[in-house]
N, C-alpha and C positions, 0 to 999 in steps of 0.2 A: 611809262615805257617810251623808248625811243624807237622810231620806225624809219625806214629808208624813205617811205613817202613824205615824212616830215622834212627831209632835206631836198627832195626833188623839186625843182622850180623856185626854191627859196632865193630871196635876194642876197647878194653878196656885197657887204659894205666894208670898205677899207677903214684904216684907223683914223682917217680924216672924215669919216661919216659920208663918204661919197660912194653911192651905188654904182658898182663897176660891172655888174653882170647877174647871172642867175645860175643855180646848180643844174648841170645837165645830167651828171652821174656821180656815183661814188665808187672810187677805185680801192680794192683791197689786195693784200698780199695773202696768198692761200697757204696759211699756216696751219699747224695743228696745236690744240684741237679746234681753234676758232680762227677765221680769217680776221685780218687786222686792217683797219682803214688807214691807208697811206697817202691817199691824194683825192682831189676833186677834179672832175671835168666841168668846165665852166663855159657858158654862153656869154662872152664878153660884150661889152657896149663900146669898147674902143680898141684901137690897135695896140695899146700898151698892155692889155690884158692877155695873159697867155691862155692857151686852151686847157692846160692842166696846172694845178698848183698843189704844193706839198700841204698835207694835212697839218703840219706843224705851224703854218701860217694862220690857222683858224684859232681865234681867241675864245669865241663862245657862240652859241646857236640857240635862238628861241624865237617863237611866234613867226615862223616862216622867214627868219632872217639869220644869215651867218656873218659874224663880225670877224674881220681880220686884225692881226696885231702889227701889221705893216702897211705903208702906203702902196698904192698900186704900182708906182714906179720901181719899187724894190722886189716885186714878185719875179721869180724865175720859173720857166717851164720845168714841169716835174719830169725827171728822166724815167722813161718807162722801162720795165724789166719783164722777162718772160714768166715770172712767178705771180703775176697780178691779173686781175680780172675786174671788169666793170659790172657792178651789181644789177643795174637796171637793164642793161643791154644783154648781159650773158646769163643772168639767172632769173630775173623777174618774168613771170608768166610762162616759165619753162617747167617741164616735168621733172620731178625728182623722186627718188625711192625713199619712202618712209620705212626704214629697216626694223623699227619697233613694231609698227602696225602692219608691216608686210603688204604694202600697197604702193600704187603709183598715185602721187598727188601734184597738184599744180601750185606754184609759188605766186601767191597774191600780194605778199609783202615780205619784208625781212626785218627781224627785231635786232636793234643794236644795243650795246651796253658799254658804259664807260667803266673801265677797270684798270687801276694803277696807271692813270694817264693815258691809256690807249683806248680807242673805240673798237670794239669787237663786234662781229657778226655771231649773234648767239642763239637765234632762233628763226624759224620759218613760219609765216602766217598762211594757213591754207584755208581759212574760213571766209565767210561773207564779209565780216568786219573788215578784212584787209582790203577787199575790192572797194567797199564804200568809203574807207579811209583815204584810198587813192583818189576817189572822186570828190573828196571833201564833204561828204554827207554822212560820216559815221555817227554823229550825234543825232542826226534826224532819224537814222535807222534804230538807234537805241531807244529813243523817245517812242517810236511807233510800237516797238516790241513791249515796252513797258505798259503802253495803253491797252494792249490785248492780253496783259498778264503773262508774258513769256519772257524767258531770259535770252540774252544775246551774248553768249560766251565767246571769249577768244578761242581760236583753235590754232594753238602754236605747237610746233615740234621743235624740240632742241636741235641745234645744228649738228651736234655730234651723233645724231640718230638719223642723218639723211645722207643720201648718196646721189650726186648728179648723174643723170641717165646719159646724156649726150657726151660722147667722146670724139667730138669733131676735131678738126685741126687746132682750134684754139684750146680746147680742153687737153689735148694730148700735149700741147706746148706748155700748159700749166701743170702737167703732171698730175692731173686729176685722176685718181685711181678708183677701183671699186672694191677696195679692201673690205669695207663694212658689209657690202653685198655678198662678197664671196664666202663670208663666215656664216651666212644664213643656211637653212636646210635647203637642199635642192628642190624640194617640193614647193617651198615658199618663193624660191627664185623663179621657178616655172610658172607660179600663179602671176608673179609680177611681169615676167616676160610676155605672158598671154595678153597683158593689158597695153603692151607697147606696139608701136608701128615697126615696120621692117628695119628702118635705119637705126632706131634706137635699140632694137634687139641685137643687131650686129655690134653696136657699140658695147653692150653688156658682154656678149660672148667674146669680144676681143680682149676683154680683161680677165676672163676666167681661164684657169688651166684646164688641160684636156679632160682630166678625171672629173672635175666638178662640172664642166660643160656637158660631158657625157650623161652624167646623173640627171642634170637639168633637162636635156632632150629626152631621156627616158620618161621623165615625169610629165612632159608636155603632151598635148593632144596631137593627133596625126596631122591636123591641118597646120599647127604651129610648127611641128617638126619639119614638115616640107618646106615651110617659109624660111625657117632658119637655115636649112641647108641650101636653099637657093641663094642666100646672101653670103655664104661662106665660099672661099675659094677651094679648089680641089684638095689641096694638101691639108688645109685645116680640117675640112669636112672628114677627110680619110682619117686624120688623127683622132678626131672625136669618135668616129665609128669604131675604130680599133679599141678605144677605152670603154665602149659599151659591151654589155653582155651580148653574145653571139645572136640570141634569139631576138633581142630588141633591135639589134642593127639589121638583121635580116627583115624583120617586119618593116622597118623604116624603108630600107632599099627596095623591097618588094612593091612599095607604093609609088616608087619614082618611075619616070619614063626609062625605057630599056637603055637608051644611049647614055643618060646621065648615071644610071646604076652602073653600067659597065666602066664608065670613066672612074667612078669612085672606087669600085672594087680593084681596079688596076693600080690605084694609088696606094691601096692598104698593103700591109706586110703579108707575105705569103701565108703564114699560119692562120692569121685572123681571116684573110680572104677565103681560105679553103674552108673554114668553118662556116662562114657566112653563106658561101655558095652551096654547101651541102644542104643547109637548112632552107634555102630558097627552093631547093628541088621538091620540098614537101608541100602538100596542099595546106592551106591555112585552117581548114576546119578538121584537123587531125591532130593526134598526139605529136607526130613529127613536125607539124607546123608550129606547135606550142612549146616544144622542148628547147632546152639550151644544151650545148655540148660542154658547158663548164661544170664538171663533176669530178669527184675524186675516185679513182679505181685503183686497187692494188692487186698484185699477183697473190694467189692462194698460197704460194710457197713461202711467204714471209711469216715471222713471229711477231708478237705484239711490239717489241722494242724496235724491230726493223721497220714496222709499219709507222710507228711514231716518228722515226728518223726520216722515213719517206715523206711524211707530211711536212716536217720542217723543211725539207729540200724543196718541196712543191710550192710552199707558202701559198696555199689557196686562199681566195677571198672568202671572207666570212659568209657571204651570201651563197657560196657554192659548196660548203662543206656541212650540209644538213646531215649526211651520212657518208660513211666510207664503204664503197661497194667492192666486192671481192670477185675477181674474174680469172678464168684460166687462160692458158697461152693463146687460145683462139678468141679472146675477149667474151666468152660466154659467162653470163652472170651466174655465179654460184651461191652468193650469200651477201649479207650486209652487216656491217659493223656499226653500233652506236658509239659515239665518242666516249660516253660514260664507260661502257664495257671495255673499250679499248685501254683507257687510262688506268682502270682499276686491276687489269689482268696482270699476271706475272710477266715480267719481261720476255721470258723464254717461251711463253705459251704460244702454240701455233694458232694462227688466226682461223685456221679450218675448224679448231675446236671450239672457238668462242664466237664464231659468226653465227648469224640467224640464217638457217639454210632455207627456210620457207619465206622466200622473198615475194612480196606483192609487186607486180609489174603490169604494165600495159602494153599492148601491141602498137606498133608504130602508126597504124591507120585507125586507132581508136577515136571515137568522136569526142570532142571537148567535154560535152556533158558527162560522158562515161568516165572520163579521166577525173573530173571533179568528184563525181560520185564515189570512186574508189579512194581518192584522198580523204573525203569526208568520212566514208564508212571505217576506214582503218586509222583515222586521226594522224595522217602523215603529213610531214612537212614538204616532202618531195616524193615522187614515184618515178621508178626507172622505166625507161622506154626500150623495148627490145625488138628485134627483127624476127623473122620466122625461124631462125636457128638459135634464138635466145642470146644472140650477141648484143651487148648493151650499146645503144646508139646516143642516149642522152637522158635527161631527167626533165620532168614537168614539175615546177615549184608550186607551192600552194597559192601563192599570190597571183602567178600567171593563170592558173587554172580557174580561180575564183573570178578574176577579171573577165575571162572569156564567157563565163556563163551568167555573171552578174548583169542586170539591166543597166543601161548606160547612165540613167539618172542616179540609181544607187551607187554606181561606181564613182561618179563624180563627187557625190556627198561623202563617200568613204575616203577618197583622196583628200578632200578638204579637211576632214576630221584628223 
């Protein structure tokens, strides 16, 4: 195997067998799927030696020495481009995301491979062997582990399964994106984000679209949520809050200082801001504080086909369409439709005839444990919340109800699973 550490500080010898310097760094072009080595950064011993040379001038490399195929006088400085990166300076010892293992790891060394005349970066060494290799004592470490009867395995990750964390000025210039990271489940991204510092979290969120970012925020702990919002400008924070479910956004805003909360609400679209402000008016330990205003309700005057047409028009999120609720002109809850009953009903059947009239609901001031008990007793996916006049105000979903009454340790383990 070839590693970056094999090149660093290696002597550079020209075609006349004259030692002209040592390797300072290896420069690559950030291509897909693997970066390609294009040049070397050199610590020269004379004025004739340029600071960077084209990889094409290298004939061979072995035993800590790189041989050139030209004399020193023929070397020309390598022209730098925006798509290149210095491996030791920009990647070595930095944090990266292992998208297969769903974790943040540190780069101890980089694996290189010769393929079709090109030298590619194909892997990342995240193990102790990488550190020992850089110190020049890898063989000693392997002998010691053999003496105690243990293995000393390589811990390598394929380059196509990693994603650089930092999106600083250099990374942005290199067009390093987080495409691999954005394809992961939001819960996995949230776990990774929780392992990062504020600057790196901001870099991750800068690369995610609003919908994915909102899902990641919802999956994060309250402390991490507040830290994320603190790093975002008001416009981006408001966009993410708008993409969140109203109850989650209200919970998050409720934990912020009043001045910051008002700033963000003022930046949100009017409809989303109104829903959030309504939810903020309820006590946390009530059904009103748990509920979301994202639910589907249709007038009792519709038939089955008209109701299906209304659903197509509304295009509700999958998470909000557990049931279709039926209300009168005053928004009073009259019944509930299961999607199965709605689909199999005759198109001209009045929903008043096929709806379930005995609806299980909870009052807006019900305690969270009582809401959870109702959901568990009747095997519901969501329960409607009504006011004193039976007007529908929202729904509490099973996951929100269970989260509220589940012990914190169990909740964390459940999320991890």
